[in-house]
ZAMARGU-4260 file (C-alpha; in steps of 0.2 Angstrom, whole numbers, plus 5000, padded with zeros to 4 digits):
<rodrens>
0) 5000/5000/5000 | 5010/5015/4994 | 5011/5032/5001 | 5004/5045/4989 | 5014/5061/4988
5) 5006/5078/4985 | 5014/5091/4974 | 5022/5106/4981 | 5021/5123/4973 | 5035/5137/4974
10) 5030/5154/4967 | 5033/5168/4979 | 5050/5173/4972 | 5045/5177/4954 | 5048/5195/4954
15) 5065/5193/4962 | 5070/5180/4951 | 5066/5190/4935 | 5075/5205/4942 | 5091/5195/4945
20) 5090/5186/4928 | 5087/5203/4920 | 5103/5210/4929 | 5114/5195/4924 | 5109/5198/4906
25) 5112/5216/4906 | 5129/5214/4913 | 5134/5201/4900 | 5127/5212/4886 | 5138/5226/4892
30) 5153/5216/4891 | 5148/5210/4874 | 5148/5228/4868 | 5164/5232/4877 | 5176/5238/4862
35) 5190/5231/4871 | 5183/5213/4870 | 5184/5202/4855 | 5170/5190/4850 | 5182/5177/4845
40) 5196/5167/4854 | 5214/5172/4849 | 5224/5155/4847 | 5242/5152/4846 | 5247/5158/4829
45) 5260/5145/4826 | 5251/5129/4831 | 5268/5119/4831 | 5274/5130/4845 | 5274/5123/4863
50) 5261/5130/4874 | 5269/5131/4891 | 5257/5132/4905 | 5261/5132/4924 | 5261/5114/4931
55) 5246/5110/4942 | 5251/5096/4955 | 5241/5083/4963 | 5246/5069/4975 | 5231/5057/4974
60) 5235/5050/4956 | 5252/5042/4961 | 5254/5046/4979 | 5268/5058/4974 | 5268/5076/4968
65) 5264/5074/4950 | 5258/5086/4936 | 5240/5083/4933 | 5243/5083/4914 | 5256/5069/4915
70) 5246/5057/4926 | 5238/5042/4917 | 5225/5039/4930 | 5208/5049/4927 | 5212/5063/4940
75) 5199/5077/4943 | 5204/5093/4952 | 5193/5105/4961 | 5205/5119/4966 | 5203/5132/4980
80) 5196/5145/4969 | 5182/5133/4963 | 5179/5128/4981 | 5176/5146/4986 | 5166/5150/4970
85) 5154/5136/4974 | 5148/5146/4990 | 5145/5129/4998 | 5142/5124/5016 | 5147/5105/5014
90) 5156/5093/5003 | 5140/5088/4995 | 5137/5106/4988 | 5154/5106/4980 | 5152/5090/4972
95) 5135/5093/4966 | 5142/5106/4954 | 5157/5096/4948 | 5157/5089/4931 | 5153/5071/4926
100) 5148/5066/4945 | 5131/5063/4951 | 5125/5067/4968 | 5108/5060/4973 | 5094/5072/4977
105) 5094/5067/4995 | 5113/5071/4996 | 5118/5054/5003 | 5126/5046/4988 | 5140/5051/4975
110) 5141/5041/4959 | 5157/5040/4949 | 5154/5032/4932 | 5138/5023/4938 | 5147/5016/4954
115) 5144/5025/4971 | 5140/5025/4989 | 5151/5011/4996 | 5161/5009/4980 | 5169/5026/4983
120) 5183/5028/4995 | 5184/5044/5005 | 5201/5051/5011 | 5204/5066/5022 | 5221/5073/5019
125) 5226/5056/5011 | 5219/5046/5027 | 5204/5033/5026 | 5190/5039/5035 | 5181/5028/5048
130) 5162/5029/5047 | 5147/5022/5039 | 5149/5006/5028 | 5139/5014/5015 | 5147/5031/5017
135) 5130/5039/5019 | 5131/5056/5028 | 5149/5060/5022 | 5145/5072/5009 | 5135/5082/5022
140) 5147/5078/5036 | 5162/5087/5029 | 5162/5106/5031 | 5166/5116/5014 | 5175/5129/5025
145) 5189/5117/5030 | 5192/5111/5012 | 5207/5119/5002 | 5205/5107/4987 | 5198/5090/4981
150) 5206/5077/4971 | 5195/5064/4963 | 5201/5048/4955 | 5187/5043/4942 | 5189/5024/4941
155) 5196/5010/4952 | 5213/5015/4962 | 5215/4998/4972 | 5234/4998/4968 | 5237/5013/4979
160) 5222/5013/4990 | 5218/4995/4992 | 5199/4989/4996 | 5185/5000/4994 | 5192/5010/4980
165) 5182/5000/4967 | 5174/5015/4958 | 5184/5029/4963 | 5193/5040/4977 | 5188/5057/4984
170) 5203/5064/4993 | 5198/5080/5003 | 5213/5091/5007 | 5210/5103/5021 | 5218/5120/5023
175) 5237/5119/5026 | 5249/5129/5036 | 5256/5145/5027 | 5270/5157/5031 | 5264/5173/5039
180) 5247/5174/5046 | 5229/5171/5038 | 5212/5173/5046 | 5196/5167/5037 | 5178/5170/5042
185) 5162/5165/5034 | 5145/5166/5038 | 5130/5161/5027 | 5111/5159/5029 | 5098/5153/5017
190) 5081/5147/5015 | 5069/5141/5001 | 5055/5152/4995 | 5043/5146/5009 | 5055/5149/5022
195) 5058/5131/5025 | 5074/5120/5025 | 5083/5136/5032 | 5101/5133/5036 | 5115/5143/5045
200) 5134/5141/5044 | 5147/5150/5054 | 5165/5145/5049 | 5182/5151/5053 | 5200/5146/5051
205) 5218/5152/5056 | 5234/5148/5047 | 5251/5154/5049 | 5269/5150/5054 | 5287/5152/5047
210) 5299/5140/5039 | 5301/5130/5055 | 5284/5130/5063 | 5267/5131/5054 | 5249/5128/5060
215) 5231/5127/5053 | 5216/5128/5064 | 5197/5127/5058 | 5180/5127/5066 | 5163/5125/5058
220) 5145/5126/5064 | 5131/5121/5052 | 5112/5121/5058 | 5098/5115/5046 | 5080/5113/5048
225) 5071/5100/5038 | 5062/5100/5022 | 5046/5090/5022 | 5032/5086/5010 | 5015/5079/5015
230) 5011/5062/5010 | 4997/5050/5013 | 5002/5033/5022 | 4989/5019/5019 | 4991/5008/5035
235) 4991/4989/5033 | 4989/4975/5045 | 4992/4956/5041 | 4979/4943/5039 | 4984/4927/5031
240) 4999/4934/5024 | 4992/4949/5016 | 4989/4967/5021 | 4972/4974/5025 | 4966/4990/5032
245) 4964/4991/5051 | 4945/4994/5049 | 4944/4977/5042 | 4955/4968/5055 | 4946/4954/5065
250) 4957/4960/5080 | 4946/4973/5089 | 4960/4981/5098 | 4968/4984/5081 | 4951/4992/5074
255) 4949/5003/5089 | 4967/5009/5089 | 4974/5011/5072 | 4966/5022/5058 | 4967/5017/5039
260) 4978/5031/5035 | 4989/5045/5041 | 4993/5062/5033 | 5012/5062/5037 | 5026/5075/5035
265) 5041/5066/5026 | 5057/5074/5027 | 5068/5075/5011 | 5081/5085/5019 | 5084/5080/5037
270) 5086/5091/5053 | 5105/5092/5055 | 5118/5100/5067 | 5136/5097/5062 | 5150/5104/5072
275) 5168/5102/5066 | 5185/5106/5074 | 5202/5102/5067 | 5219/5107/5062 | 5237/5103/5058
280) 5254/5107/5067 | 5271/5106/5056 | 5288/5106/5063 | 5303/5107/5051 | 5315/5098/5063
285) 5330/5101/5050 | 5333/5099/5031 | 5330/5081/5032 | 5316/5078/5045 | 5299/5085/5046
290) 5284/5081/5059 | 5266/5085/5058 | 5250/5082/5068 | 5233/5081/5061 | 5217/5081/5071
295) 5199/5082/5065 | 5184/5081/5076 | 5165/5080/5070 | 5149/5078/5081 | 5132/5078/5072
300) 5115/5076/5077 | 5101/5072/5064 | 5083/5069/5064 | 5071/5065/5050 | 5053/5059/5048
305) 5048/5046/5036 | 5035/5032/5032 | 5041/5015/5039 | 5037/5001/5027 | 5034/4989/5042
310) 5035/4994/5060 | 5034/4982/5076 | 5018/4985/5086 | 5014/4982/5104 | 5000/4970/5098
315) 5002/4952/5099 | 4997/4937/5087 | 4983/4927/5095 | 4988/4914/5107 | 5006/4922/5110
320) 5013/4931/5125 | 5024/4947/5126 | 5041/4939/5125 | 5055/4950/5119 | 5070/4947/5108
325) 5088/4952/5112 | 5097/4967/5104 | 5108/4955/5093 | 5103/4939/5084 | 5084/4942/5085
330) 5084/4956/5073 | 5078/4966/5088 | 5061/4959/5086 | 5048/4955/5100 | 5042/4938/5099
335) 5023/4937/5092 | 5023/4956/5089 | 5011/4961/5074 | 5020/4971/5061 | 5010/4986/5054
340) 5013/4993/5036 | 5016/5012/5032 | 5018/5020/5050 | 5024/5037/5052 | 5041/5036/5061
345) 5056/5046/5065 | 5074/5042/5064 | 5087/5050/5077 | 5106/5050/5075 | 5119/5056/5086
350) 5136/5052/5079 | 5154/5058/5084 | 5171/5055/5075 | 5189/5059/5079 | 5204/5057/5068
355) 5222/5060/5074 | 5237/5056/5063 | 5256/5059/5067 | 5267/5060/5052 | 5286/5058/5051
360) 5295/5063/5034 | 5313/5059/5032 | 5324/5063/5017 | 5341/5056/5020 | 5346/5060/5002
365) 5340/5071/4987 | 5334/5056/4979 | 5326/5046/4993 | 5311/5050/5004 | 5303/5041/5017
370) 5286/5045/5026 | 5278/5036/5041 | 5261/5039/5047 | 5252/5032/5062 | 5233/5036/5061
375) 5220/5033/5074 | 5201/5034/5070 | 5187/5032/5082 | 5168/5033/5077 | 5153/5032/5088
380) 5135/5029/5081 | 5119/5030/5091 | 5103/5028/5080 | 5086/5023/5084 | 5068/5024/5076
385) 5053/5030/5085 | 5035/5028/5081 | 5027/5045/5079 | 5009/5038/5083 | 5016/5026/5097
390) 5000/5026/5106 | 4991/5019/5091 | 5003/5005/5090 | 5000/5000/5109 | 5015/5009/5117
395) 5013/5019/5133 | 5027/5030/5129 | 5037/5034/5113 | 5053/5028/5120 | 5044/5010/5122
400) 5042/5010/5103 | 5060/5011/5099 | 5066/5000/5085 | 5081/4998/5074 | 5093/5003/5088
405) 5110/5004/5082 | 5124/5008/5095 | 5141/5005/5086 | 5159/5009/5090 | 5172/5007/5077
410) 5190/5010/5081 | 5204/5009/5067 | 5223/5009/5069 | 5233/5012/5053 | 5252/5011/5051
415) 5257/5017/5034 | 5275/5018/5027 | 5279/5026/5010 | 5296/5026/5001 | 5299/5036/4986
420) 5316/5034/4977 | 5321/5044/4961 | 5337/5033/4954 | 5338/5044/4938 | 5331/5059/4930
425) 5313/5054/4924 | 5311/5038/4935 | 5302/5037/4951 | 5300/5021/4961 | 5286/5022/4975
430) 5284/5008/4988 | 5271/5007/5002 | 5267/4996/5016 | 5251/4997/5027 | 5244/4988/5042
435) 5226/4992/5048 | 5218/4985/5064 | 5199/4987/5064 | 5189/4984/5080 | 5169/4985/5080
440) 5157/4984/5095 | 5139/4985/5089 | 5121/4981/5093 | 5118/4979/5074 | 5130/4964/5071
445) 5143/4954/5081 | 5160/4954/5071 | 5178/4950/5077 | 5192/4962/5075 | 5198/4963/5058
450) 5216/4966/5051 | 5222/4972/5034 | 5240/4971/5028 | 5246/4977/5011 | 5261/4982/5000
455) 5262/4990/4983 | 5276/4995/4971 | 5274/5009/4958 | 5286/5014/4944 | 5284/5030/4935
460) 5295/5032/4920 | 5297/5047/4908 | 5302/5037/4893 | 5303/5050/4881 | 5301/5069/4883
465) 5283/5066/4876 | 5279/5050/4884 | 5275/5046/4903 | 5272/5028/4910 | 5265/5023/4926
470) 5263/5005/4932 | 5262/4995/4948 | 5254/4981/4958 | 5248/4978/4976 | 5245/4964/4987
475) 5231/4965/5000 | 5228/4952/5014 | 5212/4953/5024 | 5210/4942/5039 | 5191/4939/5034
480) 5191/4942/5015 | 5207/4934/5010 | 5220/4940/4999 | 5220/4949/4983 | 5232/4956/4969
485) 5228/4972/4960 | 5237/4979/4944 | 5237/4996/4935 | 5246/5002/4920 | 5245/5018/4910
490) 5253/5031/4900 | 5252/5049/4893 | 5259/5053/4876 | 5260/5072/4870 | 5255/5071/4852
495) 5255/5090/4849 | 5254/5106/4860 | 5235/5104/4861 | 5233/5085/4861 | 5238/5072/4874
500) 5234/5054/4872 | 5230/5045/4889 | 5227/5027/4890 | 5225/5017/4907 | 5221/4999/4913
505) 5216/4998/4932 | 5209/4984/4943 | 5199/4987/4958 | 5192/4977/4972 | 5181/4978/4987
510) 5181/4965/5001 | 5164/4962/5009 | 5162/4973/5024 | 5155/4967/5041 | 5138/4974/5037
515) 5137/4963/5022 | 5143/4947/5032 | 5136/4950/5049 | 5122/4962/5051 | 5107/4956/5062
520) 5094/4969/5065 | 5079/4978/5058 | 5083/4992/5047 | 5075/5010/5048 | 5061/5005/5035
525) 5056/4990/5047 | 5064/4975/5036 | 5075/4963/5045 | 5093/4964/5038 | 5103/4948/5039
530) 5120/4947/5034 | 5126/4933/5023 | 5134/4923/5037 | 5120/4925/5049 | 5108/4910/5053
535) 5091/4916/5058 | 5078/4901/5058 | 5064/4913/5064 | 5065/4922/5047 | 5068/4906/5037
540) 5087/4909/5035 | 5094/4892/5039 | 5111/4893/5032 | 5127/4905/5030 | 5134/4910/5014
545) 5152/4917/5010 | 5154/4932/5000 | 5169/4934/4988 | 5177/4951/4986 | 5170/4962/4972
550) 5183/4965/4957 | 5183/4977/4943 | 5193/4980/4928 | 5192/4997/4919 | 5200/5002/4902
555) 5200/5019/4896 | 5206/5030/4882 | 5207/5049/4883 | 5212/5064/4872 | 5215/5081/4881
560) 5223/5097/4878 | 5226/5114/4887 | 5231/5132/4882 | 5228/5148/4891 | 5211/5150/4883
565) 5205/5133/4879 | 5205/5115/4888 | 5197/5099/4884 | 5196/5081/4888 | 5186/5067/4880
570) 5187/5050/4888 | 5180/5032/4882 | 5179/5020/4897 | 5173/5002/4899 | 5171/4994/4916
575) 5167/4976/4921 | 5163/4972/4939 | 5163/4954/4945 | 5155/4946/4960 | 5144/4961/4963
580) 5139/4962/4981 | 5121/4968/4982 | 5107/4969/4995 | 5093/4956/4990 | 5076/4953/4996
585) 5074/4934/5001 | 5057/4925/5003 | 5040/4933/5000 | 5027/4944/5009 | 5027/4948/5027
590) 5041/4934/5030 | 5053/4943/5018 | 5071/4949/5024 | 5085/4958/5016 | 5102/4950/5014
595) 5118/4951/5004 | 5123/4940/4989 | 5136/4940/4975 | 5125/4944/4961 | 5136/4941/4946
600) 5143/4953/4933 | 5140/4971/4929 | 5146/4980/4913 | 5147/5000/4912 | 5154/5009/4897
605) 5152/5026/4890 | 5160/5042/4886 | 5165/5058/4896 | 5167/5075/4888 | 5172/5091/4897
610) 5180/5108/4891 | 5182/5126/4895 | 5184/5141/4884 | 5189/5159/4890 | 5180/5169/4877
615) 5186/5186/4884 | 5196/5192/4899 | 5179/5193/4908 | 5169/5178/4901 | 5172/5160/4902
620) 5162/5144/4898 | 5164/5127/4905 | 5154/5112/4899 | 5153/5094/4903 | 5143/5078/4897
625) 5143/5060/4902 | 5133/5046/4892 | 5135/5028/4897 | 5125/5012/4898 | 5125/4999/4912
630) 5119/4981/4912 | 5118/4967/4924 | 5123/4953/4914 | 5113/4941/4925 | 5096/4950/4922
635) 5100/4961/4908 | 5093/4975/4918 | 5101/4992/4920 | 5107/4998/4937 | 5094/5006/4948
640) 5096/5024/4954 | 5109/5026/4940 | 5106/5041/4928 | 5115/5037/4912 | 5116/5054/4906
645) 5124/5069/4915 | 5127/5087/4908 | 5133/5103/4916 | 5136/5121/4907 | 5143/5135/4918
650) 5145/5153/4913 | 5158/5164/4922 | 5155/5183/4920 | 5167/5196/4929 | 5159/5212/4922
655) 5172/5221/4934 | 5187/5214/4943 | 5176/5215/4959 | 5162/5205/4953 | 5159/5187/4948
660) 5143/5181/4942 | 5140/5161/4938 | 5125/5154/4930 | 5126/5135/4932 | 5114/5123/4923
665) 5115/5104/4926 | 5105/5090/4918 | 5102/5073/4926 | 5094/5060/4915 | 5080/5047/4919
670) 5084/5033/4931 | 5075/5018/4937 | 5070/5014/4955 | 5062/5001/4965 | 5045/5005/4973
675) 5031/4995/4981 | 5023/4994/4963 | 5039/4987/4956 | 5052/4995/4945 | 5047/5013/4940
680) 5057/5026/4930 | 5060/5044/4936 | 5060/5057/4923 | 5076/5068/4920 | 5077/5085/4928
685) 5087/5101/4925 | 5093/5113/4939 | 5098/5131/4936 | 5109/5139/4949 | 5114/5158/4950
690) 5128/5164/4960 | 5135/5182/4962 | 5151/5188/4972 | 5156/5205/4975 | 5173/5211/4983
695) 5172/5230/4988 | 5188/5239/4984 | 5187/5250/4999 | 5187/5235/5011 | 5202/5223/5006
700) 5198/5205/5011 | 5179/5207/5012 | 5168/5197/5000 | 5149/5198/5000 | 5140/5183/4990
705) 5122/5177/4986 | 5114/5164/4976 | 5099/5155/4971 | 5098/5136/4969 | 5085/5128/4957
710) 5081/5145/4950 | 5067/5139/4938 | 5059/5128/4952 | 5061/5111/4944 | 5053/5097/4952
715) 5062/5080/4956 | 5052/5063/4957 | 5050/5059/4975 | 5054/5041/4971 | 5073/5046/4970
720) 5072/5061/4983 | 5065/5079/4981 | 5071/5096/4979 | 5067/5111/4991 | 5062/5122/4976
725) 5071/5139/4974 | 5083/5141/4988 | 5091/5158/4991 | 5106/5161/5003 | 5117/5177/5008
730) 5134/5176/5014 | 5149/5186/5019 | 5168/5181/5020 | 5182/5190/5027 | 5201/5186/5025
735) 5215/5194/5033
</rodrens>
């Protein structure tokens, strides 16, 4: 019995939107009429001449300092200027605007080439984050104000980073120490055109030091109210294996207590409070030795209202008592409880995480560097689901209705040693050794401590002035998932000043996580979640099943070029994933439960295109598009919640040195999703965002900015999420 959404209209900002659009158009027209600007791009007159551009260095692609144009891996950089221009409060809002990436409308999932959520490895300053197995919340847990730049590998990177880098890597680099003294302050407030989903951000950072000591400190507070839409929940109670309306139940207590439907507020943006505090200390002991200490602390509280598909009531099946199950091993079920369908409920999360890392860098010679890092991560999760109409379900208090309780503590110790040797000019050998100890204590599953050990070797070789090769391999040993060997090889050949040919082959793998293997609880929607290794006869699961690691292979070929006014890249890729681990529904009807299985083979292939053009000194255009196809080779069906078309068009206008205007249009193609009615298709949607920034000459360091997201009030199918409608915000930054 599905919940039926009621559409929401947004119309109060029409005069303001019209004024902003007209102003933007007038400014653009004024620039077009400027006699000092040209209508065409002035290209290099001698096409055979070398185009020398300053190098842009990244570290994620090879774990060494490498020019992004010579890295064979598909590396994507969002630099400090782009981070600031995004006017974002969280990592999610930055990646929302990034080319060829897809962030789900609920903000919880990032997809890279059709693979996402648990297929993406998140790093903070190169360190693996400890958090949710599914990586939910990470996009909205990391503050934009602490981010200096973001480096993204599109495609597998297990040779350098091991398990979990199956689909890609997102490395968030925080603000680093600088010589001198810098202060950043940023305050922002926003809400949609109905005054809902309002959010407040206050952030600040300090950076400074000299050649011997350096420091960087940052703090951020984000407060957000929920965005809700009204939906109708049609209540169902079981009889003979099917659901009926409570008014038709033979149980008189159910007929008296439960209505046939509820009008419920469903939160498509949760209520959230996220506080972040962190920083870095650097000490250059001498010319050969450097020490650093990194700390990051996050505290978050989240609440959201939703409609639970099945909720345990305090009513009993006829002839059964009021027994109760344990927190583990019984799915947190009460024996004989009647499950009620489509009940308004509220999820409450209270999570804490701290990461501490100490690093020793030693350079005994000019050609040899060592880096040792000891990293400690600790994550506490406290979640419970509470029934909103708890009295209707037979409970005396709301606390008595608590379900899907998840109290988890995860601790991780990482020892990481990296050695870089440059035996000759143009050659770099990189070797790495890592050992991780993971400990988990959880009411959701019972798992032993887990150990990961690995070693990798990589060779970077400038074979010719125009040809750069990178290849390597890695061996991983997991105390639970077994061992794995990953390989990668690629090269970049500069054909001409505006043409580089890049080819890359990479393997990825993902070991089954503790949730896949051992989870034993009810999920927030009310379905039992039983890991592959769990035996639960009360649900009809009578045998354990081992899981194989997921493995992927990606082949890609790209053509790219850069000049002071023009940049482009076109990439063809093909990815094959074997032994894909997916959540599956076992059994039928009210006796069904969720588990995890290796479901076979998935193929993803497509093309990515992106480019930029500086039309004049004050006018630039950036565009990107992705088109790919996905197929589950077992069922011949496309992947769910995976749009196969993405496009982005950004217009940057600087009418004066003090102004920056951005008009950003993103298109997300149709996608399939599962509902109670079966597989359905959500239509594609186009979002238009307008951003403006002004830096007054009379007040150095001050910046005033504003923007409106979803300018044209585009609707999103509630089957895949929702959109708040036009969302406006104002902010002020100050840098000293």
